[in-house]
Backbone as CSV, one residue per row, in Angstrom:
resi,resn,N_x,N_y,N_z,CA_x,CA_y,CA_z,C_x,C_y,C_z
1,UNK,1.054,-1.295,-0.233,0.025,0.000,-0.056,0.764,1.257,0.017
2,UNK,0.551,2.392,-0.723,0.960,3.463,-0.877,0.332,4.447,-0.019
3,UNK,0.594,4.624,1.052,-0.108,5.505,2.092,0.599,7.208,1.687
4,UNK,2.002,7.188,1.308,2.369,8.365,0.997,1.867,8.753,-0.136
5,UNK,1.519,8.139,-1.209,0.788,8.556,-2.526,-0.917,9.267,-2.295
6,UNK,-1.230,8.170,-1.452,-2.609,8.511,-0.892,-2.762,9.886,0.050
7,UNK,-2.174,10.165,0.847,-2.072,11.163,1.557,-1.776,12.596,0.755
8,UNK,-0.585,12.213,-0.142,-0.574,13.531,-1.063,-1.579,13.608,-1.750
9,UNK,-1.960,12.797,-2.354,-3.446,13.119,-3.374,-4.685,13.809,-2.537
10,UNK,-4.730,13.543,-1.125,-5.987,14.029,-0.360,-5.370,15.781,-0.168
11,UNK,-4.087,15.849,0.350,-3.679,17.134,0.320,-3.718,17.861,-0.608
12,UNK,-3.528,17.298,-1.795,-3.669,18.241,-3.236,-5.274,18.690,-3.481
13,UNK,-6.120,17.878,-3.201,-7.550,17.682,-3.230,-8.036,18.583,-1.894
14,UNK,-7.453,18.951,-0.965,-7.793,20.046,0.175,-7.562,21.338,-0.362
15,UNK,-6.219,21.569,-0.949,-5.714,22.768,-1.589,-6.673,23.406,-2.753
16,UNK,-7.300,22.304,-3.271,-8.275,22.529,-4.416,-9.634,22.886,-4.299
17,UNK,-9.979,22.725,-3.130,-11.469,22.697,-2.617,-11.413,23.537,-1.156
18,UNK,-10.758,24.535,-1.321,-10.701,25.670,0.008,-12.230,25.471,0.641
19,UNK,-12.466,25.394,2.000,-13.592,25.366,2.810,-14.358,24.149,2.870
20,UNK,-13.883,23.280,2.149,-14.183,21.817,2.462,-13.746,21.016,3.754
21,UNK,-14.037,20.155,3.605,-13.559,19.132,4.772,-13.083,17.816,4.284
22,UNK,-11.501,17.817,4.036,-11.122,16.807,3.541,-10.098,15.938,4.612
23,UNK,-10.672,14.726,4.700,-9.892,13.836,5.772,-9.482,12.351,5.429
24,UNK,-7.883,12.360,5.587,-7.414,10.669,5.242,-7.707,10.121,6.386
25,UNK,-8.379,9.003,6.354,-8.835,8.476,7.149,-7.778,6.763,7.082
26,UNK,-7.363,6.269,8.322,-6.489,5.101,8.346,-7.091,4.355,8.934
27,UNK,-7.052,3.136,8.156,-7.966,1.785,9.140,-7.042,1.402,10.061
28,UNK,-5.544,1.366,9.982,-4.894,0.895,11.111,-3.890,1.869,11.583
29,UNK,-3.264,2.207,12.648,-2.326,3.241,13.178,-1.332,3.404,12.362
30,UNK,-0.715,2.122,11.678,0.592,2.217,11.690,0.694,2.757,10.186
31,UNK,-0.559,2.698,9.610,-0.731,3.696,8.267,-0.015,4.489,7.937
32,UNK,-0.010,5.673,8.918,0.581,7.117,8.964,2.191,6.616,8.638
33,UNK,2.771,5.770,9.104,4.047,5.436,8.965,4.721,5.595,7.614
34,UNK,3.482,5.315,6.735,4.288,4.896,5.442,3.951,6.442,4.845
35,UNK,3.367,7.224,5.346,3.483,8.554,4.780,4.102,9.630,5.544
36,UNK,5.267,9.280,6.439,5.720,10.095,7.404,6.315,11.441,6.696
37,UNK,6.548,11.334,5.456,7.383,12.410,4.793,6.358,13.336,4.647
38,UNK,4.954,13.144,4.469,3.659,13.955,4.067,3.425,14.512,5.347
39,UNK,3.415,13.801,6.418,3.015,14.241,7.527,3.671,15.319,8.125
40,UNK,5.238,15.374,7.872,5.954,16.406,8.112,5.528,17.676,7.618
41,UNK,5.371,17.423,6.224,5.389,18.652,5.300,3.601,19.242,5.585
42,UNK,2.702,18.564,5.888,1.413,18.608,5.798,0.931,19.386,7.436
43,UNK,1.562,18.735,8.283,1.259,19.292,9.634,2.039,19.965,10.185
44,UNK,3.343,19.756,10.171,4.224,20.316,11.194,4.748,21.491,10.108
45,UNK,5.014,21.683,8.798,5.273,22.635,8.044,4.556,23.479,6.813
46,UNK,3.130,23.084,6.687,2.493,23.458,5.614,2.351,25.093,5.660
47,UNK,2.106,25.679,6.799,1.923,27.347,6.542,3.409,27.704,6.047
48,UNK,4.553,27.311,6.456,5.825,28.056,6.213,6.103,27.475,4.827
49,UNK,5.988,26.366,4.336,6.275,25.601,2.957,5.500,25.843,2.037
50,UNK,4.071,25.904,2.244,2.947,26.155,1.292,1.941,27.372,1.446
51,UNK,2.130,28.212,2.665,1.635,29.263,2.751,0.098,29.362,2.912
52,UNK,-0.331,28.016,3.451,-1.925,27.479,3.979,-2.038,26.722,4.660
53,UNK,-3.088,26.525,5.521,-3.418,25.274,6.339,-4.554,25.045,6.013
54,UNK,-4.712,24.860,4.633,-6.082,24.298,4.159,-6.074,22.651,4.418
55,UNK,-5.361,22.145,4.563,-5.269,20.770,4.750,-6.232,20.516,6.294
56,UNK,-7.372,19.832,6.119,-8.337,19.733,7.051,-7.769,18.679,8.476
57,UNK,-7.549,17.258,8.010,-7.268,16.535,8.973,-6.938,15.310,8.889
58,UNK,-6.774,14.190,9.802,-6.448,13.155,9.652,-7.080,12.082,10.643
59,UNK,-7.726,10.587,10.452,-8.019,9.934,11.388,-7.481,8.723,11.351
60,UNK,-6.217,8.826,12.234,-5.536,7.362,12.354,-6.173,6.524,13.419
61,UNK,-6.183,5.275,13.407,-6.736,4.480,14.128,-5.736,4.408,15.463
62,UNK,-6.098,4.285,16.808,-5.412,3.881,17.835,-5.728,3.214,18.846
63,UNK,-4.784,2.552,19.363,-4.922,1.728,20.841,-4.809,0.225,20.442
64,UNK,-4.305,-0.735,21.393,-3.840,-2.031,21.279,-5.060,-2.696,21.417
65,UNK,-5.551,-3.060,20.616,-7.188,-3.619,20.346,-7.054,-5.162,19.477
66,UNK,-6.134,-5.934,19.696,-6.369,-7.295,18.902,-5.788,-6.990,17.653
67,UNK,-5.058,-6.294,17.019,-4.657,-6.675,15.611,-3.249,-6.802,15.484
68,UNK,-2.664,-6.667,16.694,-1.078,-6.728,16.660,-0.602,-5.322,16.955
69,UNK,0.700,-5.407,17.383,1.474,-4.171,17.626,1.725,-3.239,16.454
70,UNK,1.792,-3.594,14.958,2.081,-2.769,13.901,0.706,-2.216,13.396
71,UNK,-0.694,-3.221,13.968,-1.786,-2.448,13.212,-2.563,-1.741,14.338
72,UNK,-1.908,-0.914,15.266,-2.916,-0.759,16.513,-2.313,0.788,17.177
73,UNK,-1.033,0.935,17.154,-0.693,2.234,17.616,-0.563,3.319,16.714
74,UNK,-1.163,4.757,16.381,-0.807,5.483,15.734,0.284,6.469,16.279
75,UNK,1.064,6.197,17.459,1.959,6.989,17.847,1.574,8.116,17.974
76,UNK,0.950,8.626,19.239,0.379,9.904,19.379,1.877,10.922,19.814
77,UNK,2.793,10.287,20.495,3.832,10.822,20.844,4.772,11.062,19.615
78,UNK,4.779,10.548,18.573,5.508,11.252,17.073,4.776,12.482,16.657
79,UNK,3.477,12.536,17.093,2.479,13.794,16.289,3.019,14.962,17.367
80,UNK,3.117,14.520,18.654,3.443,15.735,19.914,5.032,16.125,19.791
81,UNK,5.894,15.179,18.873,6.883,15.969,18.853,7.217,17.037,17.878
82,UNK,6.120,16.802,16.757,6.296,17.835,15.541,4.906,19.015,16.080
83,UNK,4.688,18.950,17.112,3.669,19.959,17.412,4.249,21.413,18.333
84,UNK,4.083,22.319,17.844,4.582,23.513,18.319,4.410,24.754,17.610
85,UNK,4.036,25.929,18.504,3.247,26.971,18.080,2.133,26.919,17.580
86,UNK,1.215,25.929,18.073,-0.180,25.952,17.510,-0.209,25.568,15.997
87,UNK,0.647,24.959,15.318,1.057,24.412,14.015,-0.094,23.335,13.801
88,UNK,-0.686,22.345,14.426,-1.576,21.412,14.440,-2.183,21.152,15.895
89,UNK,-3.807,20.769,15.306,-4.263,20.551,16.472,-4.174,18.720,16.686
90,UNK,-3.854,18.301,17.811,-3.787,16.771,18.323,-4.996,16.310,19.422
91,UNK,-6.143,15.657,18.837,-6.830,15.573,19.927,-7.313,13.990,19.994
92,UNK,-8.166,13.651,20.816,-8.606,12.280,21.378,-10.017,12.434,22.164
93,UNK,-11.101,12.445,21.034,-12.521,12.765,21.460,-12.803,11.369,21.904
94,UNK,-13.779,11.642,23.058,-14.205,10.308,23.899,-15.627,10.369,23.940
95,UNK,-16.552,11.199,23.114,-17.572,10.833,22.786,-18.220,11.443,21.291
96,UNK,-19.071,10.559,20.628,-19.841,11.028,19.323,-19.897,12.413,19.218
97,UNK,-20.454,12.930,20.167,-21.128,14.587,20.657,-19.681,15.465,19.985
98,UNK,-18.567,15.163,20.871,-17.591,16.003,21.069,-17.194,16.149,19.370
99,UNK,-16.780,14.541,19.040,-16.279,14.730,17.531,-16.843,15.315,16.363
100,UNK,-18.122,15.119,16.609,-19.139,15.870,15.719,-19.132,17.381,15.983
101,UNK,-19.054,17.951,17.027,-18.758,19.514,17.166,-17.094,19.970,17.084
102,UNK,-16.283,19.085,17.048,-14.673,19.213,16.618,-14.840,19.300,14.889
103,UNK,-15.569,18.495,14.374,-15.413,18.454,12.789,-16.061,19.668,12.430
104,UNK,-17.160,19.924,12.947,-18.062,21.187,12.950,-17.203,22.760,12.769
105,UNK,-16.621,22.553,14.197,-15.751,23.774,14.383,-14.831,24.028,13.276
106,UNK,-14.215,22.959,13.014,-13.008,22.703,11.874,-13.625,23.682,10.654
107,UNK,-14.756,23.344,10.211,-15.137,23.863,8.953,-15.826,25.609,9.531
108,UNK,-16.313,25.505,10.099,-17.005,26.873,10.410,-15.891,27.786,10.706
109,UNK,-15.058,27.866,11.836,-14.532,29.144,12.143,-13.135,29.583,10.796
110,UNK,-13.145,30.622,11.187,-12.558,31.664,10.275,-10.864,31.318,9.538
111,UNK,-10.410,30.070,10.204,-9.324,29.827,10.003,-8.900,28.392,10.399
112,UNK,-7.856,28.081,9.408,-7.713,26.433,9.614,-6.092,26.397,10.281
113,UNK,-6.547,24.943,11.073,-4.887,24.576,11.692,-5.414,23.048,11.404
114,UNK,-4.209,22.204,10.673,-4.201,21.002,10.225,-4.580,20.285,11.731
115,UNK,-5.720,19.223,11.701,-6.158,18.450,12.496,-5.734,16.988,12.581
116,UNK,-5.346,16.410,13.552,-5.307,14.758,13.863,-6.004,14.341,14.932
117,UNK,-6.837,13.566,14.312,-7.657,12.820,15.338,-7.660,11.423,15.737
118,UNK,-7.184,11.082,16.913,-6.917,9.585,17.344,-8.163,8.993,17.554
119,UNK,-8.235,7.754,17.275,-9.624,6.971,17.081,-9.616,5.593,17.224
120,UNK,-9.587,5.098,18.866,-9.655,4.121,19.053,-10.934,3.484,18.938
121,UNK,-10.634,2.218,18.097,-11.788,1.614,17.258,-12.870,0.637,18.522
122,UNK,-12.459,0.416,19.459,-13.134,0.007,20.706,-14.310,0.940,20.983
123,UNK,-14.258,2.150,20.584,-15.209,3.080,21.168,-16.339,3.267,20.127
124,UNK,-16.055,2.679,18.946,-17.218,2.495,17.887,-18.237,1.648,18.201
125,UNK,-18.073,0.667,19.444,-19.131,-0.076,19.756,-19.268,0.014,20.998
126,UNK,-18.513,0.540,21.897,-18.594,0.608,23.282,-19.872,1.239,23.825
127,UNK,-20.716,0.167,24.575,-21.991,0.986,24.923,-22.400,2.171,25.733
128,UNK,-21.426,2.710,26.412,-21.087,3.855,27.265,-20.817,5.030,26.518
129,UNK,-20.119,4.702,25.429,-19.812,5.885,24.314,-20.877,6.243,23.408
130,UNK,-21.721,6.873,24.108,-22.923,7.361,23.418,-23.260,8.992,23.524
131,UNK,-23.985,9.567,23.004,-24.393,11.302,23.065,-25.660,11.119,22.824
132,UNK,-26.586,12.048,23.391,-27.878,12.158,23.394,-28.182,13.385,22.060
133,UNK,-29.170,13.450,21.372,-29.615,14.176,20.505,-29.466,15.699,20.901
134,UNK,-29.968,15.847,22.257,-29.340,17.337,22.748,-28.313,17.539,22.651
135,UNK,-27.009,16.963,22.944,-25.616,16.787,23.043,-25.316,17.636,21.604
136,UNK,-25.837,16.617,20.601,-25.644,16.903,19.298,-25.874,18.104,18.891
137,UNK,-27.256,18.417,19.188,-27.862,19.616,18.384,-27.507,21.161,19.259
138,UNK,-27.318,20.859,20.246,-27.263,22.180,21.383,-25.519,22.089,22.005
139,UNK,-24.829,20.973,21.727,-23.389,21.324,22.524,-22.354,21.987,21.517
140,UNK,-21.526,21.576,22.386,-20.322,22.395,21.425,-19.224,21.349,21.896
141,UNK,-17.690,21.713,21.146,-16.619,21.022,21.172,-15.814,21.513,22.391
142,UNK,-15.690,20.708,23.434,-14.990,20.847,24.770,-13.815,19.817,24.835
143,UNK,-12.623,20.870,24.924,-11.414,20.643,24.906,-10.812,19.967,26.059
144,UNK,-11.630,19.976,27.378,-11.562,19.263,28.560,-13.244,18.904,29.024
145,UNK,-13.286,17.546,29.894,-14.595,17.399,30.066,-14.328,16.865,31.542
146,UNK,-15.181,17.678,32.161,-15.263,17.384,33.819,-16.013,16.250,34.234
147,UNK,-16.100,15.762,35.378,-16.298,14.547,35.713,-17.627,15.026,36.603
148,UNK,-18.836,14.522,36.211,-20.262,14.902,36.718,-20.519,13.819,37.753
149,UNK,-20.038,12.859,38.035,-20.439,11.920,38.899,-19.306,11.599,40.076
150,UNK,-19.478,12.846,40.485,-18.588,13.042,41.957,-19.258,13.963,42.956
151,UNK,-18.708,13.989,44.344,-19.169,15.042,45.002,-18.118,15.845,45.611
152,UNK,-18.209,16.800,44.743,-17.091,18.180,44.460,-16.513,18.302,46.052
153,UNK,-17.076,18.150,47.204,-16.347,18.651,48.014,-15.695,17.404,48.973
154,UNK,-15.937,16.397,48.117,-15.223,15.188,48.889,-14.151,14.394,48.073
155,UNK,-13.988,15.317,47.097,-12.927,14.919,45.885,-11.590,14.492,46.994
156,UNK,-10.790,13.209,46.639,-9.309,13.230,47.182,-8.485,12.925,46.297
157,UNK,-9.050,13.029,44.927,-7.766,12.315,44.114,-8.408,12.883,42.568
158,UNK,-7.703,13.446,41.689,-8.149,13.986,40.402,-7.047,13.136,39.304
159,UNK,-7.766,12.244,38.522,-7.086,11.624,37.598,-7.343,12.091,36.100
160,UNK,-6.488,12.657,35.450,-6.629,12.759,34.430,-6.163,11.846,33.158
161,UNK,-7.124,11.726,32.328,-7.124,10.739,31.304,-7.562,11.171,29.960
162,UNK,-7.200,10.174,28.887,-7.991,10.820,27.633,-8.500,8.986,26.881
163,UNK,-9.663,9.365,25.985,-9.675,8.389,25.300,-10.573,7.384,25.762
164,UNK,-10.321,6.062,25.124,-11.114,4.840,25.798,-10.281,4.425,27.217
165,UNK,-9.552,5.101,27.916,-9.001,5.016,29.094,-10.142,5.177,30.169
166,UNK,-10.819,6.514,29.653,-11.790,7.149,30.676,-12.765,6.128,30.735
167,UNK,-13.439,5.033,29.813,-14.306,4.252,30.046,-13.737,3.048,31.043
168,UNK,-12.465,2.632,30.641,-11.928,1.744,31.541,-11.957,1.748,32.922
169,UNK,-11.569,3.118,33.064,-11.392,3.812,34.673,-12.637,3.973,35.544
170,UNK,-13.839,4.468,34.250,-15.244,4.924,34.570,-15.837,3.158,35.140
171,UNK,-15.418,2.381,34.777,-16.259,1.135,34.810,-15.785,0.644,36.539
172,UNK,-14.333,0.904,36.700,-14.132,0.570,38.054,-14.445,1.590,39.143
173,UNK,-14.949,2.807,38.784,-14.983,3.984,39.941,-16.455,3.513,40.010
174,UNK,-17.445,3.197,38.951,-18.680,2.894,39.196,-18.795,1.665,39.991
175,UNK,-18.029,0.406,39.714,-17.811,-0.815,40.408,-17.446,-0.466,42.018
176,UNK,-16.893,0.410,42.462,-16.222,0.582,43.789,-17.486,1.899,44.248
177,UNK,-18.084,2.272,43.574,-18.959,3.652,44.042,-18.123,4.529,44.440
178,UNK,-16.923,4.953,43.773,-15.797,5.639,44.030,-16.112,7.507,43.643
179,UNK,-16.876,8.157,44.421,-17.892,9.492,44.142,-16.477,10.427,44.554
180,UNK,-15.202,9.786,45.021,-14.453,11.003,45.813,-13.085,11.181,44.653
181,UNK,-13.586,10.220,43.703,-12.341,10.387,42.615,-12.859,10.866,41.229
182,UNK,-12.261,12.143,40.837,-12.835,12.951,39.590,-12.041,11.998,38.374
183,UNK,-12.666,11.800,37.503,-11.878,11.604,36.173,-11.976,12.679,35.085
184,UNK,-11.172,13.277,34.807,-11.189,14.604,34.048,-10.866,13.985,32.588
185,UNK,-11.474,14.331,31.537,-10.985,13.956,30.034,-10.029,15.130,29.479
186,UNK,-8.705,14.987,29.067,-8.455,15.930,28.174,-8.453,15.366,26.805
187,UNK,-9.457,16.173,25.950,-9.936,16.118,24.955,-8.733,16.523,23.674
188,UNK,-8.028,17.552,24.206,-7.039,17.985,23.214,-5.870,17.989,23.650
189,UNK,-4.855,17.384,22.981,-3.178,17.550,23.491,-2.534,18.645,23.264
190,UNK,-2.596,18.974,22.233,-2.441,20.431,21.716,-3.270,21.062,20.735
191,UNK,-3.180,22.492,20.713,-2.630,23.241,21.798,-3.336,22.976,23.115
192,UNK,-2.484,22.823,24.224,-3.223,22.335,25.419,-3.909,23.187,25.898
193,UNK,-5.102,23.027,26.614,-5.942,23.803,27.519,-5.590,24.061,28.739
194,UNK,-4.805,24.692,28.815,-4.038,24.536,30.127,-4.522,25.470,31.426
195,UNK,-5.627,26.550,30.629,-6.239,27.256,31.739,-7.537,26.541,32.266
196,UNK,-8.225,25.846,31.228,-9.089,24.919,31.260,-9.024,23.999,32.665
197,UNK,-7.808,23.187,32.281,-7.289,22.418,33.391,-7.162,22.917,34.612
198,UNK,-6.164,23.855,34.761,-6.110,24.563,36.139,-7.629,24.912,36.754
199,UNK,-8.693,25.306,35.833,-9.685,25.584,36.260,-10.727,24.425,36.785
200,UNK,-10.489,23.068,36.407,-11.168,22.268,36.873,-10.352,21.889,38.230
201,UNK,-9.259,21.749,38.066,-8.686,22.068,39.704,-8.844,22.453,40.906
202,UNK,-9.206,23.827,40.022,-9.306,24.580,41.376,-11.201,24.266,41.714
203,UNK,-12.036,23.877,41.105,-13.039,23.679,41.050,-13.351,22.242,42.250
204,UNK,-12.306,21.354,42.267,-12.616,20.254,42.816,-11.897,20.537,44.355
205,UNK,-11.226,21.684,44.252,-10.688,21.945,45.586,-9.270,21.232,46.202
206,UNK,-8.959,20.575,44.940,-7.495,20.140,45.104,-6.255,21.258,44.729
207,UNK,-5.131,20.994,45.614,-3.963,22.050,45.442,-3.441,21.931,44.249
């Protein structure tokens, strides 16, 4: 397979259709390694090399979920090493509504930043990974999601997590009825929503 060629085609298509929503979707996480050169040009250097950020985004699969080591990890750390000065958005949404509003924001706002969305396959069929119609129609993209299943005045521990790990931790939290543990979801890794993270910590009363 030539993901290098596919990704290059998608980038060219995005440049020819300004204002569109062009997304390169990888069935397995390791596919992005076949197009590493394109990734560097598109995500890290597109503004300086091409004078544009018209490229919309990528959906690499992520997570060790039964397909073997090379068919599972999209290597978030590799994208983070290329991230600086708001040159790209690196996200791992944990709900259908947040993914919807993220894509909607990407199209509607008046500037473009290349978008990389990590998508654990298990969340496609996870019974707890659902959103209501109200969340889809009236919600917004949330870079940080606070924990609503806590007694704020009794919180002893704040746990930051992302993606499918949230649902694994939530199962254990509900099993033990641990309402004194707050599970905070970081939905966006870069640019890091530091002010929102600090606000959540203040709200829980933790130092």
